[in-house]
PDB file of N, CA, C and O in Angstrom:
ATOM      1  N   MET A   1       0.849  -1.189   0.000  1.00  0.00           N
ATOM      2  CA  MET A   1       0.000   0.000   0.000  1.00  0.00           C
ATOM      3  C   MET A   1       0.891   1.248   0.000  1.00  0.00           C
ATOM      4  O   MET A   1       1.827   1.345   0.793  1.00  0.00           O
ATOM      5  N   ALA A   2       0.603   2.171  -0.865  1.00  0.00           N
ATOM      6  CA  ALA A   2       1.394   3.388  -0.981  1.00  0.00           C
ATOM      7  C   ALA A   2       1.092   4.341   0.185  1.00  0.00           C
ATOM      8  O   ALA A   2      -0.003   4.348   0.746  1.00  0.00           O
ATOM      9  N   LYS A   3       2.090   5.129   0.518  1.00  0.00           N
ATOM     10  CA  LYS A   3       1.946   6.089   1.609  1.00  0.00           C
ATOM     11  C   LYS A   3       1.175   7.317   1.135  1.00  0.00           C
ATOM     12  O   LYS A   3       1.404   7.815   0.033  1.00  0.00           O
ATOM     13  N   ASN A   4       0.263   7.801   1.974  1.00  0.00           N
ATOM     14  CA  ASN A   4      -0.475   9.027   1.658  1.00  0.00           C
ATOM     15  C   ASN A   4       0.402  10.240   1.923  1.00  0.00           C
ATOM     16  O   ASN A   4       1.093  10.311   2.940  1.00  0.00           O
ATOM     17  N   LEU A   5       0.369  11.187   1.004  1.00  0.00           N
ATOM     18  CA  LEU A   5       1.103  12.448   1.150  1.00  0.00           C
ATOM     19  C   LEU A   5       0.111  13.530   1.558  1.00  0.00           C
ATOM     20  O   LEU A   5      -0.964  13.643   0.969  1.00  0.00           O
ATOM     21  N   LYS A   6       0.461  14.308   2.543  1.00  0.00           N
ATOM     22  CA  LYS A   6      -0.422  15.360   3.035  1.00  0.00           C
ATOM     23  C   LYS A   6      -0.450  16.548   2.077  1.00  0.00           C
ATOM     24  O   LYS A   6       0.541  16.825   1.401  1.00  0.00           O
ATOM     25  N   PRO A   7      -1.584  17.253   2.017  1.00  0.00           N
ATOM     26  CA  PRO A   7      -1.635  18.482   1.210  1.00  0.00           C
ATOM     27  C   PRO A   7      -0.576  19.468   1.701  1.00  0.00           C
ATOM     28  O   PRO A   7      -0.329  19.573   2.903  1.00  0.00           O
ATOM     29  N   GLY A   8       0.040  20.182   0.779  1.00  0.00           N
ATOM     30  CA  GLY A   8       1.080  21.136   1.136  1.00  0.00           C
ATOM     31  C   GLY A   8       2.472  20.532   1.123  1.00  0.00           C
ATOM     32  O   GLY A   8       3.466  21.257   1.138  1.00  0.00           O
ATOM     33  N   THR A   9       2.550  19.193   1.095  1.00  0.00           N
ATOM     34  CA  THR A   9       3.834  18.504   1.020  1.00  0.00           C
ATOM     35  C   THR A   9       4.391  18.660  -0.391  1.00  0.00           C
ATOM     36  O   THR A   9       3.639  18.524  -1.356  1.00  0.00           O
ATOM     37  N   PRO A  10       5.687  18.942  -0.544  1.00  0.00           N
ATOM     38  CA  PRO A  10       6.249  18.987  -1.900  1.00  0.00           C
ATOM     39  C   PRO A  10       6.130  17.620  -2.573  1.00  0.00           C
ATOM     40  O   PRO A  10       6.428  16.593  -1.964  1.00  0.00           O
ATOM     41  N   ALA A  11       5.698  17.615  -3.818  1.00  0.00           N
ATOM     42  CA  ALA A  11       5.546  16.359  -4.559  1.00  0.00           C
ATOM     43  C   ALA A  11       6.918  15.721  -4.772  1.00  0.00           C
ATOM     44  O   ALA A  11       7.829  16.380  -5.272  1.00  0.00           O
ATOM     45  N   PRO A  12       7.081  14.441  -4.400  1.00  0.00           N
ATOM     46  CA  PRO A  12       8.374  13.788  -4.582  1.00  0.00           C
ATOM     47  C   PRO A  12       8.700  13.508  -6.045  1.00  0.00           C
ATOM     48  O   PRO A  12       9.872  13.419  -6.412  1.00  0.00           O
ATOM     49  N   LYS A  13       7.669  13.368  -6.885  1.00  0.00           N
ATOM     50  CA  LYS A  13       7.834  13.132  -8.328  1.00  0.00           C
ATOM     51  C   LYS A  13       6.728  13.872  -9.065  1.00  0.00           C
ATOM     52  O   LYS A  13       5.652  14.101  -8.512  1.00  0.00           O
ATOM     53  N   SER A  14       6.989  14.243 -10.308  1.00  0.00           N
ATOM     54  CA  SER A  14       5.948  14.840 -11.141  1.00  0.00           C
ATOM     55  C   SER A  14       5.004  13.739 -11.605  1.00  0.00           C
ATOM     56  O   SER A  14       5.433  12.616 -11.872  1.00  0.00           O
ATOM     57  N   GLY A  15       3.712  14.067 -11.701  1.00  0.00           N
ATOM     58  CA  GLY A  15       2.756  13.095 -12.202  1.00  0.00           C
ATOM     59  C   GLY A  15       1.351  13.354 -11.703  1.00  0.00           C
ATOM     60  O   GLY A  15       1.044  14.425 -11.181  1.00  0.00           O
ATOM     61  N   GLN A  16       0.496  12.339 -11.875  1.00  0.00           N
ATOM     62  CA  GLN A  16      -0.902  12.415 -11.464  1.00  0.00           C
ATOM     63  C   GLN A  16      -1.047  11.828 -10.067  1.00  0.00           C
ATOM     64  O   GLN A  16      -0.590  10.717  -9.799  1.00  0.00           O
ATOM     65  N   TYR A  17      -1.685  12.580  -9.183  1.00  0.00           N
ATOM     66  CA  TYR A  17      -1.934  12.150  -7.809  1.00  0.00           C
ATOM     67  C   TYR A  17      -3.431  12.069  -7.587  1.00  0.00           C
ATOM     68  O   TYR A  17      -4.194  12.863  -8.137  1.00  0.00           O
ATOM     69  N   ARG A  18      -3.853  11.095  -6.772  1.00  0.00           N
ATOM     70  CA  ARG A  18      -5.275  10.889  -6.498  1.00  0.00           C
ATOM     71  C   ARG A  18      -5.482  10.714  -4.998  1.00  0.00           C
ATOM     72  O   ARG A  18      -4.644  10.150  -4.295  1.00  0.00           O
ATOM     73  N   VAL A  19      -6.635  11.220  -4.524  1.00  0.00           N
ATOM     74  CA  VAL A  19      -7.064  10.959  -3.156  1.00  0.00           C
ATOM     75  C   VAL A  19      -7.627   9.536  -3.179  1.00  0.00           C
ATOM     76  O   VAL A  19      -8.538   9.266  -3.961  1.00  0.00           O
ATOM     77  N   PRO A  20      -7.115   8.606  -2.341  1.00  0.00           N
ATOM     78  CA  PRO A  20      -7.629   7.235  -2.354  1.00  0.00           C
ATOM     79  C   PRO A  20      -9.147   7.205  -2.182  1.00  0.00           C
ATOM     80  O   PRO A  20      -9.702   7.892  -1.324  1.00  0.00           O
ATOM     81  N   GLY A  21      -9.805   6.400  -3.009  1.00  0.00           N
ATOM     82  CA  GLY A  21     -11.258   6.297  -2.969  1.00  0.00           C
ATOM     83  C   GLY A  21     -11.967   7.330  -3.826  1.00  0.00           C
ATOM     84  O   GLY A  21     -13.195   7.317  -3.918  1.00  0.00           O
ATOM     85  N   SER A  22     -11.220   8.219  -4.451  1.00  0.00           N
ATOM     86  CA  SER A  22     -11.777   9.283  -5.286  1.00  0.00           C
ATOM     87  C   SER A  22     -11.390   9.040  -6.738  1.00  0.00           C
ATOM     88  O   SER A  22     -10.408   8.351  -7.015  1.00  0.00           O
ATOM     89  N   LYS A  23     -12.152   9.599  -7.656  1.00  0.00           N
ATOM     90  CA  LYS A  23     -11.819   9.496  -9.079  1.00  0.00           C
ATOM     91  C   LYS A  23     -11.107  10.749  -9.571  1.00  0.00           C
ATOM     92  O   LYS A  23     -10.598  10.774 -10.692  1.00  0.00           O
ATOM     93  N   THR A  24     -11.069  11.781  -8.747  1.00  0.00           N
ATOM     94  CA  THR A  24     -10.459  13.041  -9.142  1.00  0.00           C
ATOM     95  C   THR A  24      -8.946  12.950  -9.018  1.00  0.00           C
ATOM     96  O   THR A  24      -8.420  12.514  -7.993  1.00  0.00           O
ATOM     97  N   GLU A  25      -8.249  13.368 -10.076  1.00  0.00           N
ATOM     98  CA  GLU A  25      -6.795  13.390 -10.065  1.00  0.00           C
ATOM     99  C   GLU A  25      -6.301  14.826 -10.206  1.00  0.00           C
ATOM    100  O   GLU A  25      -6.962  15.670 -10.812  1.00  0.00           O
ATOM    101  N   VAL A  26      -5.132  15.085  -9.637  1.00  0.00           N
ATOM    102  CA  VAL A  26      -4.478  16.382  -9.791  1.00  0.00           C
ATOM    103  C   VAL A  26      -3.094  16.142 -10.376  1.00  0.00           C
ATOM    104  O   VAL A  26      -2.471  15.113 -10.117  1.00  0.00           O
ATOM    105  N   THR A  27      -2.624  17.089 -11.157  1.00  0.00           N
ATOM    106  CA  THR A  27      -1.282  17.024 -11.710  1.00  0.00           C
ATOM    107  C   THR A  27      -0.362  17.823 -10.807  1.00  0.00           C
ATOM    108  O   THR A  27      -0.633  18.981 -10.488  1.00  0.00           O
ATOM    109  N   ALA A  28       0.727  17.194 -10.400  1.00  0.00           N
ATOM    110  CA  ALA A  28       1.684  17.864  -9.520  1.00  0.00           C
ATOM    111  C   ALA A  28       3.061  17.857 -10.172  1.00  0.00           C
ATOM    112  O   ALA A  28       3.417  16.925 -10.893  1.00  0.00           O
ATOM    113  N   VAL A  29       3.827  18.911  -9.907  1.00  0.00           N
ATOM    114  CA  VAL A  29       5.188  19.051 -10.409  1.00  0.00           C
ATOM    115  C   VAL A  29       6.140  18.775  -9.252  1.00  0.00           C
ATOM    116  O   VAL A  29       5.919  19.242  -8.134  1.00  0.00           O
ATOM    117  N   LYS A  30       7.198  18.016  -9.523  1.00  0.00           N
ATOM    118  CA  LYS A  30       8.179  17.670  -8.495  1.00  0.00           C
ATOM    119  C   LYS A  30       8.652  18.922  -7.763  1.00  0.00           C
ATOM    120  O   LYS A  30       9.065  19.902  -8.384  1.00  0.00           O
ATOM    121  N   GLY A  31       8.585  18.874  -6.432  1.00  0.00           N
ATOM    122  CA  GLY A  31       9.054  19.977  -5.601  1.00  0.00           C
ATOM    123  C   GLY A  31       8.001  21.030  -5.293  1.00  0.00           C
ATOM    124  O   GLY A  31       8.204  21.848  -4.396  1.00  0.00           O
ATOM    125  N   LYS A  32       6.889  21.035  -6.008  1.00  0.00           N
ATOM    126  CA  LYS A  32       5.815  22.001  -5.762  1.00  0.00           C
ATOM    127  C   LYS A  32       4.826  21.398  -4.763  1.00  0.00           C
ATOM    128  O   LYS A  32       4.617  20.185  -4.776  1.00  0.00           O
ATOM    129  N   PRO A  33       4.208  22.214  -3.894  1.00  0.00           N
ATOM    130  CA  PRO A  33       3.284  21.672  -2.895  1.00  0.00           C
ATOM    131  C   PRO A  33       2.009  21.095  -3.509  1.00  0.00           C
ATOM    132  O   PRO A  33       1.468  21.622  -4.481  1.00  0.00           O
ATOM    133  N   LEU A  34       1.547  19.994  -2.909  1.00  0.00           N
ATOM    134  CA  LEU A  34       0.284  19.381  -3.338  1.00  0.00           C
ATOM    135  C   LEU A  34      -0.869  20.278  -2.897  1.00  0.00           C
ATOM    136  O   LEU A  34      -0.791  20.907  -1.842  1.00  0.00           O
ATOM    137  N   PRO A  35      -1.943  20.346  -3.693  1.00  0.00           N
ATOM    138  CA  PRO A  35      -3.066  21.234  -3.365  1.00  0.00           C
ATOM    139  C   PRO A  35      -3.901  20.699  -2.202  1.00  0.00           C
ATOM    140  O   PRO A  35      -3.737  19.549  -1.796  1.00  0.00           O
ATOM    141  N   PRO A  36      -4.803  21.536  -1.663  1.00  0.00           N
ATOM    142  CA  PRO A  36      -5.692  21.074  -0.595  1.00  0.00           C
ATOM    143  C   PRO A  36      -6.592  19.932  -1.091  1.00  0.00           C
ATOM    144  O   PRO A  36      -6.923  19.856  -2.274  1.00  0.00           O
ATOM    145  N   THR A  37      -6.978  19.055  -0.170  1.00  0.00           N
ATOM    146  CA  THR A  37      -7.886  17.950  -0.487  1.00  0.00           C
ATOM    147  C   THR A  37      -9.324  18.390  -0.216  1.00  0.00           C
ATOM    148  O   THR A  37      -9.547  19.373   0.491  1.00  0.00           O
ATOM    149  N   PRO A  38     -10.311  17.662  -0.780  1.00  0.00           N
ATOM    150  CA  PRO A  38     -11.713  18.033  -0.559  1.00  0.00           C
ATOM    151  C   PRO A  38     -12.137  17.990   0.919  1.00  0.00           C
ATOM    152  O   PRO A  38     -12.955  18.802   1.350  1.00  0.00           O
ATOM    153  N   LYS A  39     -11.587  17.050   1.688  1.00  0.00           N
ATOM    154  CA  LYS A  39     -11.958  16.918   3.098  1.00  0.00           C
ATOM    155  C   LYS A  39     -10.711  16.854   3.969  1.00  0.00           C
ATOM    156  O   LYS A  39      -9.655  16.407   3.520  1.00  0.00           O
ATOM    157  N   ALA A  40     -10.835  17.297   5.202  1.00  0.00           N
ATOM    158  CA  ALA A  40      -9.720  17.247   6.149  1.00  0.00           C
ATOM    159  C   ALA A  40      -9.328  15.797   6.413  1.00  0.00           C
ATOM    160  O   ALA A  40     -10.184  14.912   6.428  1.00  0.00           O
ATOM    161  N   GLY A  41      -8.046  15.557   6.619  1.00  0.00           N
ATOM    162  CA  GLY A  41      -7.562  14.227   6.946  1.00  0.00           C
ATOM    163  C   GLY A  41      -7.251  13.351   5.744  1.00  0.00           C
ATOM    164  O   GLY A  41      -6.779  12.226   5.907  1.00  0.00           O
ATOM    165  N   GLN A  42      -7.511  13.852   4.531  1.00  0.00           N
ATOM    166  CA  GLN A  42      -7.214  13.076   3.329  1.00  0.00           C
ATOM    167  C   GLN A  42      -5.794  13.340   2.866  1.00  0.00           C
ATOM    168  O   GLN A  42      -5.168  14.314   3.284  1.00  0.00           O
ATOM    169  N   GLY A  43      -5.287  12.473   2.004  1.00  0.00           N
ATOM    170  CA  GLY A  43      -3.953  12.638   1.447  1.00  0.00           C
ATOM    171  C   GLY A  43      -3.951  12.205  -0.010  1.00  0.00           C
ATOM    172  O   GLY A  43      -4.989  11.848  -0.567  1.00  0.00           O
ATOM    173  N   TYR A  44      -2.772  12.240  -0.620  1.00  0.00           N
ATOM    174  CA  TYR A  44      -2.621  11.896  -2.033  1.00  0.00           C
ATOM    175  C   TYR A  44      -1.714  10.688  -2.201  1.00  0.00           C
ATOM    176  O   TYR A  44      -0.837  10.423  -1.379  1.00  0.00           O
ATOM    177  N   GLN A  45      -1.950   9.957  -3.299  1.00  0.00           N
ATOM    178  CA  GLN A  45      -1.072   8.874  -3.714  1.00  0.00           C
ATOM    179  C   GLN A  45      -0.727   9.074  -5.187  1.00  0.00           C
ATOM    180  O   GLN A  45      -1.584   9.442  -5.991  1.00  0.00           O
ATOM    181  N   LEU A  46       0.535   8.826  -5.531  1.00  0.00           N
ATOM    182  CA  LEU A  46       0.976   8.921  -6.924  1.00  0.00           C
ATOM    183  C   LEU A  46       0.395   7.738  -7.694  1.00  0.00           C
ATOM    184  O   LEU A  46       0.623   6.586  -7.326  1.00  0.00           O
ATOM    185  N   VAL A  47      -0.356   8.017  -8.762  1.00  0.00           N
ATOM    186  CA  VAL A  47      -0.964   6.946  -9.551  1.00  0.00           C
ATOM    187  C   VAL A  47      -0.373   6.843 -10.965  1.00  0.00           C
ATOM    188  O   VAL A  47      -0.455   5.784 -11.587  1.00  0.00           O
ATOM    189  N   ASP A  48       0.217   7.921 -11.473  1.00  0.00           N
ATOM    190  CA  ASP A  48       0.778   7.895 -12.820  1.00  0.00           C
ATOM    191  C   ASP A  48       1.954   8.865 -12.905  1.00  0.00           C
ATOM    192  O   ASP A  48       1.764  10.046 -13.195  1.00  0.00           O
ATOM    193  N   PRO A  49       3.187   8.366 -12.651  1.00  0.00           N
ATOM    194  CA  PRO A  49       4.337   9.265 -12.729  1.00  0.00           C
ATOM    195  C   PRO A  49       4.564   9.756 -14.160  1.00  0.00           C
ATOM    196  O   PRO A  49       4.268   9.047 -15.122  1.00  0.00           O
ATOM    197  N   THR A  50       5.085  10.961 -14.289  1.00  0.00           N
ATOM    198  CA  THR A  50       5.400  11.529 -15.597  1.00  0.00           C
ATOM    199  C   THR A  50       6.590  10.784 -16.193  1.00  0.00           C
ATOM    200  O   THR A  50       7.565  10.489 -15.501  1.00  0.00           O
ATOM    201  N   LYS A  51       6.495  10.486 -17.476  1.00  0.00           N
ATOM    202  CA  LYS A  51       7.573   9.800 -18.175  1.00  0.00           C
ATOM    203  C   LYS A  51       8.336  10.826 -19.008  1.00  0.00           C
ATOM    204  O   LYS A  51       7.774  11.416 -19.931  1.00  0.00           O
ATOM    205  N   HIS A  52       9.603  11.039 -18.691  1.00  0.00           N
ATOM    206  CA  HIS A  52      10.421  12.025 -19.389  1.00  0.00           C
ATOM    207  C   HIS A  52      11.287  11.326 -20.423  1.00  0.00           C
ATOM    208  O   HIS A  52      11.831  10.250 -20.175  1.00  0.00           O
ATOM    209  N   LYS A  53      11.405  11.955 -21.588  1.00  0.00           N
ATOM    210  CA  LYS A  53      12.299  11.453 -22.618  1.00  0.00           C
ATOM    211  C   LYS A  53      13.627  12.169 -22.467  1.00  0.00           C
ATOM    212  O   LYS A  53      13.653  13.357 -22.143  1.00  0.00           O
ATOM    213  N   PRO A  54      14.758  11.454 -22.701  1.00  0.00           N
ATOM    214  CA  PRO A  54      16.056  12.131 -22.636  1.00  0.00           C
ATOM    215  C   PRO A  54      16.158  13.228 -23.695  1.00  0.00           C
ATOM    216  O   PRO A  54      15.694  13.059 -24.822  1.00  0.00           O
ATOM    217  N   LYS A  55      16.765  14.346 -23.324  1.00  0.00           N
ATOM    218  CA  LYS A  55      16.929  15.451 -24.283  1.00  0.00           C
ATOM    219  C   LYS A  55      18.006  15.121 -25.301  1.00  0.00           C
ATOM    220  O   LYS A  55      19.005  14.475 -24.982  1.00  0.00           O
ATOM    221  N   GLY A  56      17.789  15.579 -26.543  1.00  0.00           N
ATOM    222  CA  GLY A  56      18.782  15.419 -27.593  1.00  0.00           C
ATOM    223  C   GLY A  56      18.815  14.046 -28.231  1.00  0.00           C
ATOM    224  O   GLY A  56      19.774  13.719 -28.930  1.00  0.00           O
ATOM    225  N   LYS A  57      17.808  13.244 -28.012  1.00  0.00           N
ATOM    226  CA  LYS A  57      17.812  11.902 -28.622  1.00  0.00           C
ATOM    227  C   LYS A  57      16.569  11.678 -29.427  1.00  0.00           C
ATOM    228  O   LYS A  57      16.397  10.608 -30.012  1.00  0.00           O
TER     229      LYS A  57
END
């Protein structure tokens, strides 16, 4: 089971994050704070990390 990240926590990786049990996803950028959740006590889980292509190839 993945660890829940609290709102306001810097995103460890860029990608799509979801509140467990919800269908709503948010896009987060690595190092930027995660947005507030709909209800107090909720957190985020990374569901789809961003896939980066190497530059110059």
